[in-house]
PQR file of N, CA, C, O and H, with PARSE charges and radii, in Angstrom:
ATOM      1  N   MET A   1     135.218 -38.246 102.717 -0.4000 1.5000
ATOM      2  CA  MET A   1     135.016 -38.754 104.069 -0.0000 2.0000
ATOM      3  C   MET A   1     135.748 -37.850 105.059  0.5500 1.7000
ATOM      4  O   MET A   1     136.914 -37.511 104.858 -0.5500 1.4000
ATOM      5  N   THR A   2     135.060 -37.469 106.115 -0.4000 1.5000
ATOM      6  CA  THR A   2     135.641 -36.605 107.130 -0.0000 2.0000
ATOM      7  C   THR A   2     136.180 -37.455 108.273  0.5500 1.7000
ATOM      8  O   THR A   2     135.512 -38.369 108.757 -0.5500 1.4000
ATOM      9  H   THR A   2     134.113 -37.745 106.278  0.4000 1.0000
ATOM     10  N   VAL A   3     137.382 -37.142 108.689 -0.4000 1.5000
ATOM     11  CA  VAL A   3     137.993 -37.859 109.806 -0.0000 2.0000
ATOM     12  C   VAL A   3     137.879 -36.992 111.050  0.5500 1.7000
ATOM     13  O   VAL A   3     138.333 -35.848 111.062 -0.5500 1.4000
ATOM     14  H   VAL A   3     137.925 -36.400 108.296  0.4000 1.0000
ATOM     15  N   GLN A   4     137.279 -37.535 112.083 -0.4000 1.5000
ATOM     16  CA  GLN A   4     137.171 -36.817 113.338 -0.0000 2.0000
ATOM     17  C   GLN A   4     138.320 -37.241 114.238  0.5500 1.7000
ATOM     18  O   GLN A   4     138.485 -38.423 114.543 -0.5500 1.4000
ATOM     19  H   GLN A   4     136.911 -38.465 112.073  0.4000 1.0000
ATOM     20  N   ILE A   5     139.105 -36.269 114.655 -0.4000 1.5000
ATOM     21  CA  ILE A   5     140.211 -36.543 115.568 -0.0000 2.0000
ATOM     22  C   ILE A   5     139.682 -36.619 116.998  0.5500 1.7000
ATOM     23  O   ILE A   5     140.009 -37.545 117.741 -0.5500 1.4000
ATOM     24  H   ILE A   5     138.971 -35.309 114.407  0.4000 1.0000
ATOM     25  N   PHE A   6     138.865 -35.643 117.375 -0.4000 1.5000
ATOM     26  CA  PHE A   6     138.291 -35.591 118.714 -0.0000 2.0000
ATOM     27  C   PHE A   6     136.789 -35.786 118.623  0.5500 1.7000
ATOM     28  O   PHE A   6     136.142 -35.293 117.700 -0.5500 1.4000
ATOM     29  H   PHE A   6     138.599 -34.891 116.772  0.4000 1.0000
ATOM     30  N   ARG A   7     136.231 -36.521 119.606 -0.4000 1.5000
ATOM     31  CA  ARG A   7     134.794 -36.749 119.659 -0.0000 2.0000
ATOM     32  C   ARG A   7     134.286 -36.391 121.040  0.5500 1.7000
ATOM     33  O   ARG A   7     135.029 -36.432 122.021 -0.5500 1.4000
ATOM     34  H   ARG A   7     136.757 -36.921 120.357  0.4000 1.0000
ATOM     35  N   THR A   8     133.039 -36.048 121.106 -0.4000 1.5000
ATOM     36  CA  THR A   8     132.425 -35.689 122.385 -0.0000 2.0000
ATOM     37  C   THR A   8     132.075 -36.965 123.155  0.5500 1.7000
ATOM     38  O   THR A   8     131.957 -38.037 122.560 -0.5500 1.4000
ATOM     39  H   THR A   8     132.435 -36.015 120.309  0.4000 1.0000
ATOM     40  N   PRO A   9     131.908 -36.851 124.469 -0.5600 1.5000
ATOM     41  CA  PRO A   9     131.463 -38.008 125.251  0.2800 2.0000
ATOM     42  C   PRO A   9     130.122 -38.564 124.761  0.5500 1.7000
ATOM     43  O   PRO A   9     129.882 -39.768 124.846 -0.5500 1.4000
ATOM     44  N   GLU A  10     129.257 -37.698 124.253 -0.4000 1.5000
ATOM     45  CA  GLU A  10     127.964 -38.154 123.738 -0.0000 2.0000
ATOM     46  C   GLU A  10     128.127 -39.040 122.505  0.5500 1.7000
ATOM     47  O   GLU A  10     127.310 -39.931 122.273 -0.5500 1.4000
ATOM     48  H   GLU A  10     129.452 -36.720 124.184  0.4000 1.0000
ATOM     49  N   GLN A  11     129.165 -38.806 121.720 -0.4000 1.5000
ATOM     50  CA  GLN A  11     129.420 -39.626 120.543 -0.0000 2.0000
ATOM     51  C   GLN A  11     130.069 -40.964 120.912  0.5500 1.7000
ATOM     52  O   GLN A  11     129.832 -41.974 120.250 -0.5500 1.4000
ATOM     53  H   GLN A  11     129.828 -38.083 121.908  0.4000 1.0000
ATOM     54  N   VAL A  12     130.883 -40.966 121.962 -0.4000 1.5000
ATOM     55  CA  VAL A  12     131.649 -42.158 122.339 -0.0000 2.0000
ATOM     56  C   VAL A  12     130.850 -43.093 123.251  0.5500 1.7000
ATOM     57  O   VAL A  12     131.007 -44.312 123.168 -0.5500 1.4000
ATOM     58  H   VAL A  12     131.075 -40.145 122.500  0.4000 1.0000
ATOM     59  N   ALA A  13     130.011 -42.552 124.106 -0.4000 1.5000
ATOM     60  CA  ALA A  13     129.305 -43.343 125.123 -0.0000 2.0000
ATOM     61  C   ALA A  13     128.552 -44.550 124.567  0.5500 1.7000
ATOM     62  O   ALA A  13     128.687 -45.634 125.133 -0.5500 1.4000
ATOM     63  H   ALA A  13     129.883 -41.562 124.173  0.4000 1.0000
ATOM     64  N   PRO A  14     127.764 -44.429 123.490 -0.5600 1.5000
ATOM     65  CA  PRO A  14     127.041 -45.602 122.989  0.2800 2.0000
ATOM     66  C   PRO A  14     127.982 -46.739 122.550  0.5500 1.7000
ATOM     67  O   PRO A  14     127.649 -47.915 122.700 -0.5500 1.4000
ATOM     68  N   GLU A  15     129.145 -46.385 122.013 -0.4000 1.5000
ATOM     69  CA  GLU A  15     130.112 -47.407 121.605 -0.0000 2.0000
ATOM     70  C   GLU A  15     130.644 -48.195 122.798  0.5500 1.7000
ATOM     71  O   GLU A  15     130.983 -49.372 122.675 -0.5500 1.4000
ATOM     72  H   GLU A  15     129.415 -45.430 121.892  0.4000 1.0000
ATOM     73  N   LEU A  16     130.713 -47.530 123.963 -0.4000 1.5000
ATOM     74  CA  LEU A  16     131.236 -48.167 125.164 -0.0000 2.0000
ATOM     75  C   LEU A  16     130.139 -48.821 126.003  0.5500 1.7000
ATOM     76  O   LEU A  16     130.428 -49.482 127.000 -0.5500 1.4000
ATOM     77  H   LEU A  16     130.438 -46.573 124.063  0.4000 1.0000
ATOM     78  N   GLY A  17     128.879 -48.635 125.598 -0.4000 1.5000
ATOM     79  CA  GLY A  17     127.777 -49.254 126.314 -0.0000 2.0000
ATOM     80  C   GLY A  17     127.409 -48.547 127.600  0.5500 1.7000
ATOM     81  O   GLY A  17     126.955 -49.182 128.552 -0.5500 1.4000
ATOM     82  H   GLY A  17     128.644 -48.098 124.788  0.4000 1.0000
ATOM     83  N   MET A  18     127.599 -47.238 127.638 -0.4000 1.5000
ATOM     84  CA  MET A  18     127.222 -46.474 128.823 -0.0000 2.0000
ATOM     85  C   MET A  18     126.512 -45.195 128.421  0.5500 1.7000
ATOM     86  O   MET A  18     126.524 -44.796 127.257 -0.5500 1.4000
ATOM     87  H   MET A  18     127.967 -46.722 126.865  0.4000 1.0000
ATOM     88  N   ARG A  19     125.897 -44.564 129.401 -0.4000 1.5000
ATOM     89  CA  ARG A  19     125.207 -43.301 129.148 -0.0000 2.0000
ATOM     90  C   ARG A  19     126.225 -42.161 129.096  0.5500 1.7000
ATOM     91  O   ARG A  19     127.281 -42.254 129.721 -0.5500 1.4000
ATOM     92  H   ARG A  19     125.887 -44.889 130.347  0.4000 1.0000
ATOM     93  N   PRO A  20     125.926 -41.092 128.363 -0.5600 1.5000
ATOM     94  CA  PRO A  20     126.854 -39.954 128.295  0.2800 2.0000
ATOM     95  C   PRO A  20     127.182 -39.349 129.661  0.5500 1.7000
ATOM     96  O   PRO A  20     128.324 -38.959 129.904 -0.5500 1.4000
ATOM     97  N   THR A  21     126.191 -39.267 130.555 -0.4000 1.5000
ATOM     98  CA  THR A  21     126.464 -38.705 131.877 -0.0000 2.0000
ATOM     99  C   THR A  21     127.426 -39.584 132.666  0.5500 1.7000
ATOM    100  O   THR A  21     128.271 -39.086 133.409 -0.5500 1.4000
ATOM    101  H   THR A  21     125.263 -39.583 130.358  0.4000 1.0000
ATOM    102  N   GLU A  22     127.289 -40.889 132.498 -0.4000 1.5000
ATOM    103  CA  GLU A  22     128.185 -41.832 133.160 -0.0000 2.0000
ATOM    104  C   GLU A  22     129.616 -41.657 132.639  0.5500 1.7000
ATOM    105  O   GLU A  22     130.567 -41.617 133.419 -0.5500 1.4000
ATOM    106  H   GLU A  22     126.602 -41.294 131.895  0.4000 1.0000
ATOM    107  N   LEU A  23     129.755 -41.553 131.330 -0.4000 1.5000
ATOM    108  CA  LEU A  23     131.075 -41.378 130.729 -0.0000 2.0000
ATOM    109  C   LEU A  23     131.692 -40.052 131.164  0.5500 1.7000
ATOM    110  O   LEU A  23     132.886 -39.997 131.459 -0.5500 1.4000
ATOM    111  H   LEU A  23     128.983 -41.585 130.696  0.4000 1.0000
ATOM    112  N   ARG A  24     130.901 -38.994 131.207 -0.4000 1.5000
ATOM    113  CA  ARG A  24     131.424 -37.698 131.655 -0.0000 2.0000
ATOM    114  C   ARG A  24     131.918 -37.773 133.098  0.5500 1.7000
ATOM    115  O   ARG A  24     132.931 -37.162 133.438 -0.5500 1.4000
ATOM    116  H   ARG A  24     129.931 -39.039 130.967  0.4000 1.0000
ATOM    117  N   ARG A  25     131.215 -38.511 133.941 -0.4000 1.5000
ATOM    118  CA  ARG A  25     131.647 -38.662 135.342 -0.0000 2.0000
ATOM    119  C   ARG A  25     132.982 -39.393 135.407  0.5500 1.7000
ATOM    120  O   ARG A  25     133.880 -38.986 136.144 -0.5500 1.4000
ATOM    121  H   ARG A  25     130.392 -39.007 133.665  0.4000 1.0000
ATOM    122  N   TYR A  26     133.116 -40.475 134.634 -0.4000 1.5000
ATOM    123  CA  TYR A  26     134.380 -41.212 134.604 -0.0000 2.0000
ATOM    124  C   TYR A  26     135.519 -40.351 134.083  0.5500 1.7000
ATOM    125  O   TYR A  26     136.640 -40.424 134.585 -0.5500 1.4000
ATOM    126  H   TYR A  26     132.386 -40.805 134.035  0.4000 1.0000
ATOM    127  N   VAL A  27     135.232 -39.536 133.076 -0.4000 1.5000
ATOM    128  CA  VAL A  27     136.261 -38.645 132.523 -0.0000 2.0000
ATOM    129  C   VAL A  27     136.705 -37.649 133.581  0.5500 1.7000
ATOM    130  O   VAL A  27     137.901 -37.394 133.723 -0.5500 1.4000
ATOM    131  H   VAL A  27     134.322 -39.476 132.668  0.4000 1.0000
ATOM    132  N   ARG A  28     135.772 -37.086 134.321 -0.4000 1.5000
ATOM    133  CA  ARG A  28     136.126 -36.119 135.376 -0.0000 2.0000
ATOM    134  C   ARG A  28     136.931 -36.785 136.488  0.5500 1.7000
ATOM    135  O   ARG A  28     137.921 -36.224 136.957 -0.5500 1.4000
ATOM    136  H   ARG A  28     134.800 -37.293 134.205  0.4000 1.0000
ATOM    137  N   GLU A  29     136.513 -37.979 136.912 -0.4000 1.5000
ATOM    138  CA  GLU A  29     137.212 -38.687 137.986 -0.0000 2.0000
ATOM    139  C   GLU A  29     138.628 -39.069 137.581  0.5500 1.7000
ATOM    140  O   GLU A  29     139.561 -38.932 138.373 -0.5500 1.4000
ATOM    141  H   GLU A  29     135.709 -38.435 136.531  0.4000 1.0000
ATOM    142  N   SER A  30     138.791 -39.546 136.352 -0.4000 1.5000
ATOM    143  CA  SER A  30     140.098 -40.041 135.905 -0.0000 2.0000
ATOM    144  C   SER A  30     140.999 -38.936 135.380  0.5500 1.7000
ATOM    145  O   SER A  30     142.223 -39.048 135.446 -0.5500 1.4000
ATOM    146  H   SER A  30     138.033 -39.658 135.709  0.4000 1.0000
ATOM    147  N   GLY A  31     140.405 -37.871 134.859 -0.4000 1.5000
ATOM    148  CA  GLY A  31     141.197 -36.809 134.258 -0.0000 2.0000
ATOM    149  C   GLY A  31     141.675 -37.151 132.856  0.5500 1.7000
ATOM    150  O   GLY A  31     142.494 -36.429 132.288 -0.5500 1.4000
ATOM    151  H   GLY A  31     139.411 -37.780 134.805  0.4000 1.0000
ATOM    152  N   ILE A  32     141.174 -38.245 132.291 -0.4000 1.5000
ATOM    153  CA  ILE A  32     141.588 -38.690 130.963 -0.0000 2.0000
ATOM    154  C   ILE A  32     140.679 -38.051 129.923  0.5500 1.7000
ATOM    155  O   ILE A  32     139.572 -38.530 129.675 -0.5500 1.4000
ATOM    156  H   ILE A  32     140.508 -38.832 132.753  0.4000 1.0000
ATOM    157  N   CYS A  33     141.151 -36.969 129.318 -0.4000 1.5000
ATOM    158  CA  CYS A  33     140.425 -36.301 128.244 -0.0000 2.0000
ATOM    159  C   CYS A  33     141.289 -35.183 127.694  0.5500 1.7000
ATOM    160  O   CYS A  33     142.380 -34.927 128.204 -0.5500 1.4000
ATOM    161  H   CYS A  33     142.050 -36.580 129.519  0.4000 1.0000
ATOM    162  N   THR A  34     140.817 -34.533 126.680 -0.4000 1.5000
ATOM    163  CA  THR A  34     141.464 -33.358 126.130 -0.0000 2.0000
ATOM    164  C   THR A  34     140.498 -32.206 126.339  0.5500 1.7000
ATOM    165  O   THR A  34     139.383 -32.221 125.816 -0.5500 1.4000
ATOM    166  H   THR A  34     139.931 -34.742 126.266  0.4000 1.0000
ATOM    167  N   ARG A  35     140.917 -31.218 127.094 -0.4000 1.5000
ATOM    168  CA  ARG A  35     140.056 -30.065 127.380 -0.0000 2.0000
ATOM    169  C   ARG A  35     140.256 -29.003 126.313  0.5500 1.7000
ATOM    170  O   ARG A  35     141.376 -28.544 126.088 -0.5500 1.4000
ATOM    171  H   ARG A  35     141.822 -31.206 127.518  0.4000 1.0000
ATOM    172  N   LEU A  36     139.181 -28.617 125.661 -0.4000 1.5000
ATOM    173  CA  LEU A  36     139.245 -27.543 124.674 -0.0000 2.0000
ATOM    174  C   LEU A  36     138.942 -26.196 125.314  0.5500 1.7000
ATOM    175  O   LEU A  36     139.434 -25.163 124.860 -0.5500 1.4000
ATOM    176  H   LEU A  36     138.271 -28.990 125.844  0.4000 1.0000
ATOM    177  N   SER A  37     138.144 -26.209 126.351 -0.4000 1.5000
ATOM    178  CA  SER A  37     137.841 -25.011 127.127 -0.0000 2.0000
ATOM    179  C   SER A  37     137.410 -25.483 128.505  0.5500 1.7000
ATOM    180  O   SER A  37     137.439 -26.680 128.791 -0.5500 1.4000
ATOM    181  H   SER A  37     137.745 -27.048 126.719  0.4000 1.0000
ATOM    182  N   LYS A  38     137.017 -24.564 129.348 -0.4000 1.5000
ATOM    183  CA  LYS A  38     136.680 -24.922 130.723 -0.0000 2.0000
ATOM    184  C   LYS A  38     135.598 -25.994 130.801  0.5500 1.7000
ATOM    185  O   LYS A  38     135.730 -26.941 131.576 -0.5500 1.4000
ATOM    186  H   LYS A  38     136.993 -23.592 129.116  0.4000 1.0000
ATOM    187  N   ASN A  39     134.546 -25.866 130.026 -0.4000 1.5000
ATOM    188  CA  ASN A  39     133.430 -26.802 130.111 -0.0000 2.0000
ATOM    189  C   ASN A  39     133.312 -27.728 128.916  0.5500 1.7000
ATOM    190  O   ASN A  39     132.279 -28.375 128.743 -0.5500 1.4000
ATOM    191  H   ASN A  39     134.438 -25.097 129.396  0.4000 1.0000
ATOM    192  N   ARG A  40     134.330 -27.806 128.096 -0.4000 1.5000
ATOM    193  CA  ARG A  40     134.246 -28.630 126.894 -0.0000 2.0000
ATOM    194  C   ARG A  40     135.346 -29.670 126.878  0.5500 1.7000
ATOM    195  O   ARG A  40     136.522 -29.342 126.720 -0.5500 1.4000
ATOM    196  H   ARG A  40     135.169 -27.280 128.237  0.4000 1.0000
ATOM    197  N   MET A  41     134.964 -30.920 127.043 -0.4000 1.5000
ATOM    198  CA  MET A  41     135.919 -32.022 127.023 -0.0000 2.0000
ATOM    199  C   MET A  41     135.710 -32.851 125.763  0.5500 1.7000
ATOM    200  O   MET A  41     134.579 -33.079 125.332 -0.5500 1.4000
ATOM    201  H   MET A  41     134.009 -31.187 127.171  0.4000 1.0000
ATOM    202  N   MET A  42     136.800 -33.289 125.191 -0.4000 1.5000
ATOM    203  CA  MET A  42     136.764 -34.105 123.980 -0.0000 2.0000
ATOM    204  C   MET A  42     137.628 -35.339 124.221  0.5500 1.7000
ATOM    205  O   MET A  42     138.509 -35.338 125.081 -0.5500 1.4000
ATOM    206  H   MET A  42     137.718 -33.104 125.541  0.4000 1.0000
ATOM    207  N   LEU A  43     137.365 -36.382 123.455 -0.4000 1.5000
ATOM    208  CA  LEU A  43     138.103 -37.628 123.596 -0.0000 2.0000
ATOM    209  C   LEU A  43     138.775 -37.991 122.277  0.5500 1.7000
ATOM    210  O   LEU A  43     138.149 -37.948 121.217 -0.5500 1.4000
ATOM    211  H   LEU A  43     136.650 -36.383 122.757  0.4000 1.0000
ATOM    212  N   HIS A  44     140.035 -38.343 122.352 -0.4000 1.5000
ATOM    213  CA  HIS A  44     140.808 -38.862 121.226 -0.0000 2.0000
ATOM    214  C   HIS A  44     140.769 -40.381 121.363  0.5500 1.7000
ATOM    215  O   HIS A  44     140.460 -40.890 122.440 -0.5500 1.4000
ATOM    216  H   HIS A  44     140.543 -38.378 123.212  0.4000 1.0000
ATOM    217  N   GLU A  45     141.070 -41.102 120.313 -0.4000 1.5000
ATOM    218  CA  GLU A  45     141.063 -42.575 120.393 -0.0000 2.0000
ATOM    219  C   GLU A  45     141.990 -43.069 121.509  0.5500 1.7000
ATOM    220  O   GLU A  45     141.669 -44.044 122.189 -0.5500 1.4000
ATOM    221  H   GLU A  45     141.322 -40.688 119.438  0.4000 1.0000
ATOM    222  N   ASP A  46     143.130 -42.411 121.703 -0.4000 1.5000
ATOM    223  CA  ASP A  46     144.035 -42.787 122.798 -0.0000 2.0000
ATOM    224  C   ASP A  46     143.363 -42.586 124.151  0.5500 1.7000
ATOM    225  O   ASP A  46     143.506 -43.411 125.053 -0.5500 1.4000
ATOM    226  H   ASP A  46     143.391 -41.619 121.151  0.4000 1.0000
ATOM    227  N   ASP A  47     142.622 -41.475 124.285 -0.4000 1.5000
ATOM    228  CA  ASP A  47     141.903 -41.207 125.528 -0.0000 2.0000
ATOM    229  C   ASP A  47     140.868 -42.293 125.806  0.5500 1.7000
ATOM    230  O   ASP A  47     140.710 -42.730 126.946 -0.5500 1.4000
ATOM    231  H   ASP A  47     142.506 -40.805 123.551  0.4000 1.0000
ATOM    232  N   VAL A  48     140.172 -42.723 124.770 -0.4000 1.5000
ATOM    233  CA  VAL A  48     139.140 -43.762 124.932 -0.0000 2.0000
ATOM    234  C   VAL A  48     139.776 -45.060 125.423  0.5500 1.7000
ATOM    235  O   VAL A  48     139.252 -45.701 126.335 -0.5500 1.4000
ATOM    236  H   VAL A  48     140.300 -42.368 123.844  0.4000 1.0000
ATOM    237  N   ALA A  49     140.901 -45.451 124.824 -0.4000 1.5000
ATOM    238  CA  ALA A  49     141.582 -46.683 125.241 -0.0000 2.0000
ATOM    239  C   ALA A  49     142.056 -46.580 126.686  0.5500 1.7000
ATOM    240  O   ALA A  49     141.903 -47.530 127.454 -0.5500 1.4000
ATOM    241  H   ALA A  49     141.326 -44.930 124.084  0.4000 1.0000
ATOM    242  N   LYS A  50     142.628 -45.442 127.067 -0.4000 1.5000
ATOM    243  CA  LYS A  50     143.084 -45.246 128.447 -0.0000 2.0000
ATOM    244  C   LYS A  50     141.913 -45.274 129.417  0.5500 1.7000
ATOM    245  O   LYS A  50     142.011 -45.842 130.505 -0.5500 1.4000
ATOM    246  H   LYS A  50     142.753 -44.670 126.443  0.4000 1.0000
ATOM    247  N   LEU A  51     140.800 -44.656 129.017 -0.4000 1.5000
ATOM    248  CA  LEU A  51     139.620 -44.604 129.878 -0.0000 2.0000
ATOM    249  C   LEU A  51     139.030 -45.996 130.089  0.5500 1.7000
ATOM    250  O   LEU A  51     138.621 -46.329 131.202 -0.5500 1.4000
ATOM    251  H   LEU A  51     140.720 -44.194 128.133  0.4000 1.0000
ATOM    252  N   VAL A  52     138.980 -46.806 129.044 -0.4000 1.5000
ATOM    253  CA  VAL A  52     138.477 -48.180 129.176 -0.0000 2.0000
ATOM    254  C   VAL A  52     139.357 -48.955 130.156  0.5500 1.7000
ATOM    255  O   VAL A  52     138.843 -49.676 131.011 -0.5500 1.4000
ATOM    256  H   VAL A  52     139.312 -46.536 128.140  0.4000 1.0000
ATOM    257  N   THR A  53     140.666 -48.814 130.040 -0.4000 1.5000
ATOM    258  CA  THR A  53     141.592 -49.484 130.970 -0.0000 2.0000
ATOM    259  C   THR A  53     141.352 -48.990 132.392  0.5500 1.7000
ATOM    260  O   THR A  53     141.331 -49.790 133.328 -0.5500 1.4000
ATOM    261  H   THR A  53     141.084 -48.228 129.345  0.4000 1.0000
ATOM    262  N   TRP A  54     141.172 -47.682 132.564 -0.4000 1.5000
ATOM    263  CA  TRP A  54     140.946 -47.107 133.892 -0.0000 2.0000
ATOM    264  C   TRP A  54     139.665 -47.655 134.510  0.5500 1.7000
ATOM    265  O   TRP A  54     139.643 -48.005 135.689 -0.5500 1.4000
ATOM    266  H   TRP A  54     141.189 -47.032 131.804  0.4000 1.0000
ATOM    267  N   VAL A  55     138.598 -47.730 133.718 -0.4000 1.5000
ATOM    268  CA  VAL A  55     137.314 -48.243 134.229 -0.0000 2.0000
ATOM    269  C   VAL A  55     137.462 -49.711 134.622  0.5500 1.7000
ATOM    270  O   VAL A  55     136.944 -50.126 135.659 -0.5500 1.4000
ATOM    271  H   VAL A  55     138.615 -47.446 132.760  0.4000 1.0000
ATOM    272  N   ARG A  56     138.152 -50.489 133.819 -0.4000 1.5000
ATOM    273  CA  ARG A  56     138.319 -51.916 134.128 -0.0000 2.0000
ATOM    274  C   ARG A  56     139.134 -52.108 135.399  0.5500 1.7000
ATOM    275  O   ARG A  56     138.798 -52.964 136.218 -0.5500 1.4000
ATOM    276  H   ARG A  56     138.573 -50.151 132.976  0.4000 1.0000
ATOM    277  N   GLU A  57     140.196 -51.333 135.582 -0.4000 1.5000
ATOM    278  CA  GLU A  57     141.008 -51.451 136.794 -0.0000 2.0000
ATOM    279  C   GLU A  57     140.247 -50.955 138.012  0.5500 1.7000
ATOM    280  O   GLU A  57     140.365 -51.513 139.103 -0.5500 1.4000
ATOM    281  H   GLU A  57     140.469 -50.638 134.917  0.4000 1.0000
ATOM    282  N   ARG A  58     139.465 -49.902 137.815 -0.4000 1.5000
ATOM    283  CA  ARG A  58     138.687 -49.330 138.917 -0.0000 2.0000
ATOM    284  C   ARG A  58     137.649 -50.326 139.414  0.5500 1.7000
ATOM    285  O   ARG A  58     137.383 -50.392 140.614 -0.5500 1.4000
ATOM    286  H   ARG A  58     139.369 -49.448 136.929  0.4000 1.0000
ATOM    287  N   ASN A  59     137.068 -51.091 138.522 -0.4000 1.5000
ATOM    288  CA  ASN A  59     136.029 -52.035 138.892 -0.0000 2.0000
ATOM    289  C   ASN A  59     136.563 -53.430 139.204  0.5500 1.7000
ATOM    290  O   ASN A  59     135.792 -54.328 139.541 -0.5500 1.4000
ATOM    291  H   ASN A  59     137.284 -51.037 137.547  0.4000 1.0000
ATOM    292  N   ALA A  60     137.863 -53.613 139.095 -0.4000 1.5000
ATOM    293  CA  ALA A  60     138.446 -54.921 139.401 -0.0000 2.0000
ATOM    294  C   ALA A  60     138.326 -55.185 140.904  0.5500 1.7000
ATOM    295  O   ALA A  60     138.570 -54.285 141.707 -0.5500 1.4000
ATOM    296  H   ALA A  60     138.490 -52.883 138.821  0.4000 1.0000
ATOM    297  N   PRO A  61     137.960 -56.390 141.288 -0.5600 1.5000
ATOM    298  CA  PRO A  61     137.833 -56.675 142.715  0.2800 2.0000
ATOM    299  C   PRO A  61     139.198 -56.675 143.394  0.5500 1.7000
ATOM    300  O   PRO A  61     140.186 -57.154 142.838 -0.5500 1.4000
ATOM    301  N   THR A  62     139.233 -56.137 144.590 -0.4000 1.5000
ATOM    302  CA  THR A  62     140.471 -56.159 145.372 -0.0000 2.0000
ATOM    303  C   THR A  62     140.634 -57.560 145.963  0.5500 1.7000
ATOM    304  O   THR A  62     139.667 -58.321 146.000 -0.5500 1.4000
ATOM    305  H   THR A  62     138.430 -55.748 145.043  0.4000 1.0000
ATOM    306  N   PRO A  63     141.823 -57.912 146.422 -0.5600 1.5000
ATOM    307  CA  PRO A  63     141.999 -59.260 147.000  0.2800 2.0000
ATOM    308  C   PRO A  63     141.027 -59.555 148.139  0.5500 1.7000
ATOM    309  O   PRO A  63     140.614 -60.702 148.313 -0.5500 1.4000
ATOM    310  N   GLU A  64     140.657 -58.536 148.917 -0.4000 1.5000
ATOM    311  CA  GLU A  64     139.713 -58.751 150.021 -0.0000 2.0000
ATOM    312  C   GLU A  64     138.304 -59.034 149.497  0.5500 1.7000
ATOM    313  O   GLU A  64     137.531 -59.737 150.148 -0.5500 1.4000
ATOM    314  H   GLU A  64     140.992 -57.604 148.776  0.4000 1.0000
ATOM    315  N   GLU A  65     137.969 -58.494 148.329 -0.4000 1.5000
ATOM    316  CA  GLU A  65     136.634 -58.662 147.769 -0.0000 2.0000
ATOM    317  C   GLU A  65     136.486 -59.956 146.977  0.5500 1.7000
ATOM    318  O   GLU A  65     135.367 -60.398 146.719 -0.5500 1.4000
ATOM    319  H   GLU A  65     138.597 -57.923 147.800  0.4000 1.0000
ATOM    320  N   GLN A  66     137.593 -60.561 146.592 -0.4000 1.5000
ATOM    321  CA  GLN A  66     137.511 -61.785 145.811 -0.0000 2.0000
ATOM    322  C   GLN A  66     136.931 -62.904 146.665  0.5500 1.7000
ATOM    323  O   GLN A  66     137.107 -62.936 147.883 -0.5500 1.4000
ATOM    324  H   GLN A  66     138.502 -60.201 146.801  0.4000 1.0000
ATOM    325  N   GLU A  67     136.252 -63.800 146.014 -0.4000 1.5000
ATOM    326  CA  GLU A  67     135.607 -64.894 146.731 -0.0000 2.0000
ATOM    327  C   GLU A  67     136.657 -65.762 147.418  0.5500 1.7000
ATOM    328  O   GLU A  67     137.647 -66.164 146.807 -0.5500 1.4000
ATOM    329  H   GLU A  67     136.109 -63.774 145.025  0.4000 1.0000
ATOM    330  N   GLN A  68     136.428 -66.037 148.670 -0.4000 1.5000
ATOM    331  CA  GLN A  68     137.354 -66.862 149.452 -0.0000 2.0000
ATOM    332  C   GLN A  68     136.916 -68.322 149.364  0.5500 1.7000
ATOM    333  O   GLN A  68     135.728 -68.630 149.456 -0.5500 1.4000
ATOM    334  H   GLN A  68     135.624 -65.711 149.167  0.4000 1.0000
ATOM    335  N   ASP A  69     137.875 -69.204 149.187 -0.4000 1.5000
ATOM    336  CA  ASP A  69     137.598 -70.636 149.132 -0.0000 2.0000
ATOM    337  C   ASP A  69     137.488 -71.148 150.570  0.5500 1.7000
ATOM    338  O   ASP A  69     138.480 -71.113 151.298 -0.5500 1.4000
ATOM    339  H   ASP A  69     138.841 -68.953 149.112  0.4000 1.0000
ATOM    340  N   PRO A  70     136.316 -71.622 151.003 -0.5600 1.5000
ATOM    341  CA  PRO A  70     136.160 -72.060 152.399  0.2800 2.0000
ATOM    342  C   PRO A  70     136.927 -73.352 152.700  0.5500 1.7000
ATOM    343  O   PRO A  70     137.099 -73.701 153.868 -0.5500 1.4000
ATOM    344  N   PHE A  71     137.387 -74.061 151.675 -0.4000 1.5000
ATOM    345  CA  PHE A  71     138.087 -75.320 151.902 -0.0000 2.0000
ATOM    346  C   PHE A  71     139.603 -75.164 151.819  0.5500 1.7000
ATOM    347  O   PHE A  71     140.332 -76.148 151.946 -0.5500 1.4000
ATOM    348  H   PHE A  71     137.248 -73.777 150.727  0.4000 1.0000
ATOM    349  N   ALA A  72     140.084 -73.949 151.608 -0.4000 1.5000
ATOM    350  CA  ALA A  72     141.540 -73.737 151.483 -0.0000 2.0000
ATOM    351  C   ALA A  72     142.186 -73.642 152.830  0.5500 1.7000
ATOM    352  O   ALA A  72     143.401 -73.465 152.921 -0.5500 1.4000
ATOM    353  H   ALA A  72     139.493 -73.149 151.504  0.4000 1.0000
TER
END
């Protein structure tokens, strides 16, 4: 059995439920990845966990966006 330390965004994207282009955009925006060369980014399991946290925080509603209770 071969153990992969680093995986490409194309390999990880289906596991996260997103398209590879979407994952690559998030990786570029967040800077969470391991660069092997100028145009080659790879993801370690730690990178994937950090990226999931980053996406969840990025999409979390701000206090102004949260639904306001009209009876409060």
